[in-house]
C-alpha positions as CSV (number, residue, x, y, z in Angstrom):
1,M,0.0,0.0,0.0
2,A,1.3,3.4,-0.8
3,Q,0.1,6.9,-0.5
4,V,1.0,10.1,-2.2
5,S,0.9,13.4,-0.3
6,A,-0.3,16.8,-1.2
7,P,2.5,19.2,-2.1
8,T,3.6,20.0,1.5
9,E,2.0,17.3,3.5
10,P,3.6,13.8,3.3
11,T,1.1,11.0,3.6
12,S,1.4,7.3,3.0
13,P,3.5,2.0,0.4
14,S,2.0,-0.5,3.2
15,P,0.5,-1.0,5.7
16,V,0.1,2.6,6.9
17,P,-3.1,4.1,5.6
18,A,-3.4,7.8,5.0
19,A,-5.1,9.7,2.2
20,T,-6.2,12.9,0.5
21,V,-9.4,12.1,-1.2
22,S,-12.9,13.4,-2.1
23,E,-16.3,12.5,-3.5
24,A,-16.2,9.6,-6.0
25,K,-17.1,10.2,-9.6
26,S,-20.7,9.7,-10.6
27,T,-21.6,6.2,-11.7
28,P,-23.0,5.8,-15.2
29,K,-26.5,4.2,-15.4
30,D,-25.2,1.2,-17.3
31,T,-22.6,0.6,-14.6
32,A,-25.4,0.4,-12.0
33,A,-27.1,-2.2,-14.2
34,D,-23.9,-4.2,-14.4
35,N,-23.6,-4.0,-10.6
36,S,-27.1,-5.5,-10.3
37,T,-26.1,-8.3,-12.6
38,L,-23.0,-9.0,-10.6
39,D,-24.9,-9.0,-7.4
40,S,-27.5,-11.4,-8.8
41,L,-24.9,-13.8,-10.1
42,L,-22.8,-14.0,-7.0
43,K,-25.8,-14.3,-4.7
44,Q,-27.1,-17.2,-6.8
45,E,-23.6,-18.7,-6.2
46,G,-24.1,-18.5,-2.4
47,F,-22.1,-15.3,-1.8
48,G,-22.9,-12.8,0.8
49,V,-22.1,-9.1,0.4
50,V,-21.0,-6.2,2.6
51,K,-21.1,-2.6,1.3
52,L,-17.9,-0.6,1.5
53,R,-17.4,3.1,2.3
54,Q,-15.2,5.4,0.4
55,E,-13.4,7.6,2.9
56,N,-10.8,10.3,3.2
57,L,-8.6,8.7,5.9
58,D,-6.6,11.7,6.9
59,N,-7.2,15.3,7.8
60,Q,-6.2,16.9,4.6
61,K,-8.7,18.7,2.5
62,A,-10.1,16.5,-0.3
63,H,-10.3,17.7,-3.9
64,N,-13.0,16.8,-6.4
65,N,-12.5,13.5,-8.2
66,D,-9.6,12.5,-5.9
67,P,-9.7,8.8,-5.1
68,K,-10.8,7.5,-1.7
69,H,-9.8,4.4,0.3
70,L,-12.3,1.5,0.7
71,V,-13.3,0.8,4.2
72,V,-15.4,-2.1,5.6
73,D,-17.3,-2.2,8.9
74,V,-16.5,-5.4,10.8
75,E,-16.5,-6.9,14.3
76,V,-13.1,-7.8,15.8
77,N,-13.7,-10.1,18.7
78,R,-17.3,-8.9,18.8
79,V,-16.2,-5.2,19.0
80,S,-17.2,-2.9,16.1
81,A,-14.2,-1.8,13.9
82,S,-13.4,-0.3,10.6
83,L,-10.7,-1.8,8.4
84,M,-9.3,-0.5,5.1
85,V,-9.7,-3.0,2.3
86,D,-6.1,-3.4,0.9
87,T,-5.3,-5.9,-1.8
88,G,-1.7,-4.7,-1.6
89,T,-1.2,-5.9,2.0
90,P,-1.1,-9.8,2.3
91,T,-1.8,-10.2,6.0
92,T,-4.6,-8.5,7.9
93,N,-3.2,-5.9,10.3
94,I,-4.6,-4.5,13.5
95,A,-3.7,-1.1,14.9
96,R,-1.5,-1.3,18.0
97,S,-3.6,1.5,19.6
98,R,-6.7,-0.7,19.5
99,L,-5.3,-3.8,21.2
100,K,-7.0,-3.2,24.5
101,E,-10.4,-2.5,23.0
102,F,-10.2,-5.8,21.1
103,G,-8.9,-7.8,24.0
104,L,-5.7,-8.7,22.2
105,V,-2.2,-9.3,23.6
106,E,0.6,-8.5,21.3
107,Q,3.5,-10.9,20.9
108,K,6.7,-9.2,19.9
109,T,8.6,-10.5,16.9
110,S,11.8,-9.8,15.0
111,L,9.9,-9.2,11.8
112,R,10.9,-5.8,10.6
113,V,8.5,-3.4,9.1
114,T,9.9,-3.1,5.6
115,S,9.2,-1.0,2.6
116,P,10.2,-1.0,-1.1
117,L,11.6,2.5,-0.5
118,R,14.3,1.0,1.7
119,S,15.4,-2.4,3.0
120,A,14.3,-2.2,6.6
121,S,13.4,0.1,9.5
122,N,14.0,0.0,13.2
123,K,10.3,-0.9,13.7
124,F,8.9,-4.4,14.1
125,F,5.6,-6.1,13.6
126,G,3.9,-7.8,16.5
127,I,1.5,-10.7,16.1
128,A,-1.8,-11.8,17.7
129,K,-4.7,-14.1,17.0
130,L,-8.3,-12.9,16.7
131,N,-10.9,-15.2,18.1
132,T,-13.3,-13.9,15.4
133,L,-13.4,-11.4,12.6
134,A,-17.0,-11.0,11.3
135,M,-18.3,-9.1,8.3
136,G,-21.9,-9.5,7.3
137,N,-22.8,-13.2,7.9
138,C,-19.2,-14.3,7.4
139,V,-17.2,-15.1,10.5
140,M,-13.5,-16.1,10.4
141,Q,-12.2,-17.8,13.5
142,D,-8.7,-18.1,15.0
143,L,-7.3,-15.5,12.6
144,P,-3.5,-14.7,12.8
145,V,-2.9,-10.9,12.3
146,L,0.1,-8.6,12.4
147,I,0.2,-5.7,14.8
148,D,1.5,-2.3,13.6
149,A,1.1,1.4,14.2
150,I,-1.8,2.3,11.9
151,P,-3.4,5.7,11.9
152,Y,-7.0,6.7,11.0
153,V,-8.5,3.2,11.0
154,D,-8.6,0.1,13.3
155,G,-6.6,-2.0,10.8
156,V,-6.2,-3.3,7.3
157,F,-8.0,-6.3,5.8
158,G,-5.4,-8.1,3.7
159,S,-5.5,-10.1,0.5
160,D,-4.7,-13.5,2.0
161,D,-7.9,-13.3,4.0
162,M,-9.8,-12.0,1.0
163,H,-8.6,-15.1,-0.8
164,R,-9.6,-17.3,2.1
165,I,-13.3,-16.2,1.7
166,G,-13.2,-16.2,-2.1
167,A,-13.7,-12.4,-2.2
168,V,-14.9,-10.5,-5.2
169,L,-14.2,-6.8,-4.9
170,D,-16.3,-4.3,-6.8
171,C,-14.3,-1.1,-6.7
172,T,-16.9,1.2,-8.1
173,E,-20.1,0.2,-6.2
174,P,-18.2,-0.4,-3.9
175,A,-18.8,-3.8,-2.3
176,L,-17.1,-6.9,-1.1
177,Y,-18.7,-10.3,-1.9
178,Y,-17.6,-13.3,0.1
179,A,-18.1,-17.0,0.0
180,P,-17.8,-18.6,3.4
181,R,-16.9,-21.9,1.7
182,G,-13.9,-20.2,0.0
183,P,-12.9,-19.8,-3.7
184,S,-14.9,-21.6,-6.4
185,S,-13.4,-22.2,-9.8
186,D,-16.9,-22.8,-11.2
187,T,-18.1,-19.4,-9.9
188,S,-15.0,-17.7,-11.3
189,I,-15.7,-19.2,-14.8
190,K,-19.3,-17.9,-14.7
191,L,-18.1,-14.5,-13.5
192,A,-15.6,-14.3,-16.3
193,A,-18.2,-15.1,-18.9
194,M,-20.7,-12.6,-17.6
195,L,-18.2,-9.7,-17.3
196,Q,-16.6,-10.3,-20.7
197,N,-20.1,-10.3,-22.2
198,K,-20.5,-6.9,-20.6
199,G,-17.4,-5.5,-22.3
200,F,-14.8,-6.1,-19.5
201,T,-11.3,-7.2,-20.3
202,Q,-10.0,-10.1,-18.1
203,V,-6.5,-9.5,-16.7
204,P,-4.9,-12.6,-15.0
205,M,-3.3,-12.0,-11.6
206,R,-0.3,-13.9,-10.2
207,L,0.3,-14.5,-6.6
208,T,4.0,-13.5,-5.9
209,S,6.3,-15.2,-3.5
210,N,5.6,-12.5,-1.0
211,H,1.9,-13.0,-1.4
212,R,1.0,-9.9,-3.5
213,L,-1.4,-9.8,-6.4
214,E,0.6,-8.9,-9.5
215,V,-0.3,-8.3,-13.1
216,A,1.6,-7.7,-16.3
217,C,1.8,-4.1,-17.5
218,S,3.7,-1.9,-19.9
219,I,4.6,1.8,-20.1
220,D,4.7,3.0,-23.7
221,G,5.8,-0.4,-24.8
222,V,8.3,-1.1,-21.9
223,P,7.1,-4.3,-20.1
224,S,7.0,-4.7,-16.4
225,T,4.7,-5.9,-13.6
226,I,2.6,-4.1,-11.2
227,V,0.9,-4.9,-7.9
228,V,-2.9,-4.5,-7.7
229,D,-3.2,-2.3,-4.6
230,T,-6.5,-0.9,-3.5
231,G,-4.7,0.6,-0.5
232,S,-2.7,2.9,-2.7
233,L,-4.1,6.2,-3.9
234,A,-1.5,6.5,-6.6
235,T,-0.6,4.4,-9.6
236,C,3.2,4.4,-9.2
237,V,6.1,2.7,-11.0
238,D,9.9,2.9,-10.8
239,R,11.4,6.0,-12.4
240,S,13.9,3.8,-14.4
241,I,11.0,2.4,-16.4
242,G,9.7,5.8,-17.3
243,I,13.2,6.9,-18.4
244,K,13.5,3.7,-20.6
245,A,10.2,4.4,-22.2
246,G,11.2,8.0,-23.0
247,V,8.5,9.6,-20.8
248,I,9.1,13.2,-19.9
249,I,9.3,13.1,-16.1
250,K,8.7,16.2,-14.1
251,R,9.5,16.7,-10.4
252,T,6.6,17.4,-8.0
253,R,6.4,18.4,-4.3
254,R,4.7,15.2,-3.4
255,V,6.2,12.5,-1.3
256,L,5.6,8.7,-1.2
257,I,5.7,7.4,2.3
258,G,6.0,3.7,3.1
259,S,6.0,1.4,6.2
260,G,8.5,2.3,8.9
261,G,8.6,5.9,7.8
262,A,10.5,5.3,4.6
263,N,9.9,8.0,2.0
264,A,10.8,9.0,-1.5
265,P,10.0,12.0,-3.7
266,I,7.4,11.6,-6.4
267,S,7.8,12.7,-10.1
268,S,5.0,12.6,-12.6
269,G,4.8,11.8,-16.4
270,H,2.3,11.6,-19.1
271,V,2.2,8.2,-20.7
272,K,0.7,7.7,-24.2
273,Q,-0.2,4.1,-23.6
274,F,-0.4,2.3,-20.2
275,A,-1.3,-1.4,-20.7
276,I,-2.5,-3.6,-17.9
277,G,-2.5,-7.1,-19.3
278,D,-4.5,-6.7,-22.5
279,F,-6.3,-3.6,-21.3
280,E,-5.0,-0.4,-22.7
281,I,-5.3,3.1,-21.2
282,K,-4.5,6.0,-23.5
283,D,-3.0,9.2,-22.2
284,A,-2.4,8.3,-18.6
285,D,-0.7,10.4,-15.9
286,I,1.6,8.1,-13.9
287,S,3.6,8.8,-10.7
288,F,7.3,7.7,-10.8
289,V,9.5,7.0,-7.8
290,R,13.2,6.3,-7.7
291,L,13.8,3.0,-5.7
292,K,17.0,2.4,-3.9
293,K,19.3,-0.3,-5.4
294,G,18.3,-3.8,-4.3
295,D,14.8,-2.9,-3.3
296,H,12.0,-5.2,-4.5
297,P,9.9,-3.8,-7.4
298,S,6.7,-4.2,-5.4
299,A,6.5,-0.4,-5.3
300,H,5.0,-0.7,-8.8
301,L,1.5,-0.1,-7.6
302,L,-1.8,0.0,-9.5
303,G,-3.8,2.3,-7.2
304,I,-7.4,2.7,-6.3
305,G,-7.9,5.8,-8.5
306,E,-7.0,3.9,-11.7
307,L,-9.1,0.9,-10.5
308,V,-12.2,2.9,-9.8
309,S,-12.0,4.9,-13.1
310,N,-11.8,1.7,-15.0
311,S,-14.6,-0.1,-13.2
312,A,-12.3,-2.7,-11.7
313,I,-13.8,-5.9,-10.4
314,I,-11.2,-8.1,-8.6
315,D,-11.8,-11.8,-8.2
316,V,-9.3,-12.4,-5.5
317,G,-10.2,-16.1,-5.1
318,G,-10.0,-16.7,-8.9
319,L,-6.9,-14.6,-9.4
320,S,-8.4,-12.4,-12.1
321,M,-9.2,-8.7,-12.5
322,Y,-11.7,-7.2,-14.9
323,L,-11.4,-3.7,-16.3
324,R,-13.6,-1.7,-18.6
325,H,-13.2,1.8,-20.1
326,P,-15.6,4.5,-18.8
327,Q,-18.9,4.3,-20.7
């Protein structure tokens, strides 16, 4: 997960949520009809659904059409809580400040809070186990979680647990569909057929060795990969790819802040063709960051703004994403 700040206010890649956001773009009428079709199909397949909120998670003033984070209301050990829905963070995280309210005891670990912006920090994750994490009619029991300093929300709902419940994430409605029995290949096949019939392009996702959801991409013909990250406001790639593609990159006053307080300045560039799998976006504005040597390229992030504007539906259980151009 990554955040991009306003010019003079650094915000936050994973798992520290902070954002500058505003009202979502209006939803076309045909998109609403598609959402109804999606809802009907998944409910016929035995899925439940929880609606998500789009929220500005920090105190900065939001601007029109800025993206917002997705937040789900849950119960942690039968106590009401709000978690950010973050496909870029594998493990569900709970805020250290909320341990007492949730009746949790943190066990210290030697697991460093790392960031693609630098190799490690002097901060460490803790671990704990939730008796229950409930959303809608879905209850997950004996759930291991990481403990970290997380502002603005009570925690982060990670992609591993989304996969566990066969989650399908509608980024524009927004809603999270869940199957208590877990992922179903039959359902994923039906979902693919229905969405492709509606004009969506299927983009296969790959689960990386560090449990992140990755897709193929290219910047003006230069191939790479990018992590599908609903927790990131920005779509961001390494500056070296932009240079290789011949993109004119301009400095900005914005800052990318990652876990453990790591940070890096953000540049921006106008890309003639940004391809995500077989889905092509013309004339895209992309953020670029210079990674330190040896850092993992997981700072290549496909953020929530790009996902919402292209009507993304993410079948976490089936490892496929579906995109469609604005109608």
